[in-house]
C-alpha positions as CSV (number, residue, x, y, z in Angstrom):
1,M,2.4,3.0,-10.4
2,S,1.1,-0.1,-12.0
3,G,-2.4,-1.4,-12.4
4,H,-4.6,-4.0,-13.9
5,V,-8.2,-5.2,-13.8
6,V,-10.1,-8.2,-12.5
7,R,-13.5,-9.5,-12.5
8,R,-15.1,-10.6,-9.2
9,G,-18.2,-11.5,-7.5
10,K,-21.6,-13.1,-8.5
11,R,-22.4,-10.1,-10.7
12,G,-19.1,-10.1,-12.5
13,T,-18.1,-6.5,-11.2
14,W,-14.8,-5.2,-12.5
15,Y,-12.2,-3.8,-10.1
16,A,-9.1,-1.8,-10.8
17,V,-6.1,-3.1,-8.8
18,I,-3.5,-0.3,-8.5
19,S,-0.1,-0.7,-6.8
20,T,1.1,2.5,-5.4
21,E,2.8,4.2,-2.5
22,D,1.1,6.0,0.4
23,E,2.1,9.3,1.9
24,F,4.7,7.6,4.1
25,G,6.5,5.7,1.2
26,K,5.0,2.2,1.8
27,R,3.6,0.1,-1.0
28,K,-0.2,0.1,-1.1
29,V,-2.6,-1.9,-3.2
30,V,-5.9,-0.1,-4.0
31,F,-8.9,-2.0,-5.1
32,K,-11.5,0.3,-6.8
33,S,-14.9,-1.0,-8.0
34,L,-15.8,-0.2,-11.5
35,P,-19.5,-0.5,-11.6
36,T,-20.2,1.2,-14.9
37,A,-17.6,-1.0,-16.9
38,R,-19.5,-3.5,-19.0
39,N,-16.3,-5.2,-20.5
40,K,-12.8,-5.6,-20.1
41,T,-11.9,-2.8,-22.4
42,E,-14.0,-0.3,-20.6
43,A,-12.6,-1.5,-17.2
44,K,-9.0,-1.0,-18.5
45,D,-9.9,2.5,-19.8
46,Q,-11.5,3.4,-16.4
47,C,-8.4,1.8,-14.6
48,Y,-6.0,4.1,-16.7
49,E,-8.1,7.2,-15.9
50,L,-7.9,6.3,-12.2
51,Q,-4.1,5.9,-12.4
52,K,-3.9,9.4,-14.1
53,E,-5.9,10.9,-11.1
54,M,-3.7,9.2,-8.7
55,K,-0.6,10.6,-10.4
56,A,-2.1,14.1,-10.6
57,G,-3.0,13.9,-7.0
58,K,-6.8,14.3,-7.6
59,Y,-7.6,10.9,-6.2
60,I,-7.7,10.6,-2.4
61,A,-8.1,7.1,-0.9
62,K,-10.2,6.8,2.2
63,K,-8.3,6.3,5.3
64,G,-8.2,7.6,8.8
65,T,-5.2,9.6,8.8
66,T,-5.7,13.1,10.3
67,L,-3.9,16.4,9.3
68,L,-2.2,16.4,12.8
69,E,-0.7,12.8,12.1
70,W,0.3,13.8,8.7
71,V,2.0,17.1,9.7
72,E,3.9,15.4,12.6
73,H,5.2,12.6,10.1
74,W,6.0,15.4,7.5
75,L,8.0,17.4,10.0
76,S,9.8,14.4,11.4
77,I,11.2,13.5,7.9
78,G,12.4,17.0,7.3
79,A,9.4,18.7,5.5
80,P,10.5,17.6,2.0
81,G,8.9,19.5,-1.0
82,K,8.2,18.4,-4.6
83,K,11.9,17.5,-5.1
84,K,12.0,15.4,-2.0
85,Q,14.8,17.5,-0.4
86,K,14.8,18.3,3.2
87,V,14.6,21.9,4.3
88,G,16.9,23.5,6.6
89,C,16.6,23.0,10.5
90,K,15.3,26.4,11.3
91,T,12.9,26.4,8.3
92,C,11.5,23.0,9.6
93,E,11.1,24.3,13.0
94,R,9.4,27.5,11.8
95,Y,6.9,25.3,9.7
96,G,6.0,23.5,12.7
97,Q,5.5,26.6,14.8
98,L,3.3,28.1,12.2
99,L,1.2,24.8,11.6
100,H,0.7,24.3,15.5
101,C,-0.2,27.9,16.0
102,H,-2.6,28.6,13.1
103,V,-3.6,25.4,11.2
104,L,-3.7,22.5,13.5
105,P,-6.1,23.8,16.3
106,V,-8.7,24.4,13.6
107,L,-8.1,21.5,11.2
108,G,-5.8,19.0,12.9
109,A,-8.6,16.6,14.0
110,L,-10.0,16.2,10.5
111,R,-9.1,13.4,8.2
112,L,-7.2,14.3,5.2
113,Q,-9.9,13.5,2.8
114,D,-12.4,15.5,4.7
115,I,-10.4,18.8,4.3
116,R,-11.7,21.2,1.6
117,S,-10.1,24.0,0.0
118,T,-12.9,26.3,1.4
119,M,-11.8,25.5,5.0
120,I,-8.3,26.4,4.2
121,D,-9.3,29.6,2.6
122,K,-11.1,30.5,5.7
123,L,-8.0,30.3,7.6
């Protein structure tokens, strides 16, 4: 993941430009406004903090991917975990059964960034 800052617009607003990969492995460039940055040094610091959030998985970009779409993609690539290794055929099949039976009827239509931990806890 790499990033830099640029200044754009009439008011000279700073933006963080971060190159990353989306959940499907495709390169994605994220432009994030930094309205509180008054100079380049502050903008660079905020860009660095944003990169740390993205690496830790705390930052979620706004897009329209639903949980159902993401689960279908995840199952189609073999349900890899943190080590990016595929699970066994039966395990993947069982994951699909459990998700389609319990989780997706309730949360499947929601966008990923709209799902909260309290919703999952209620399940």
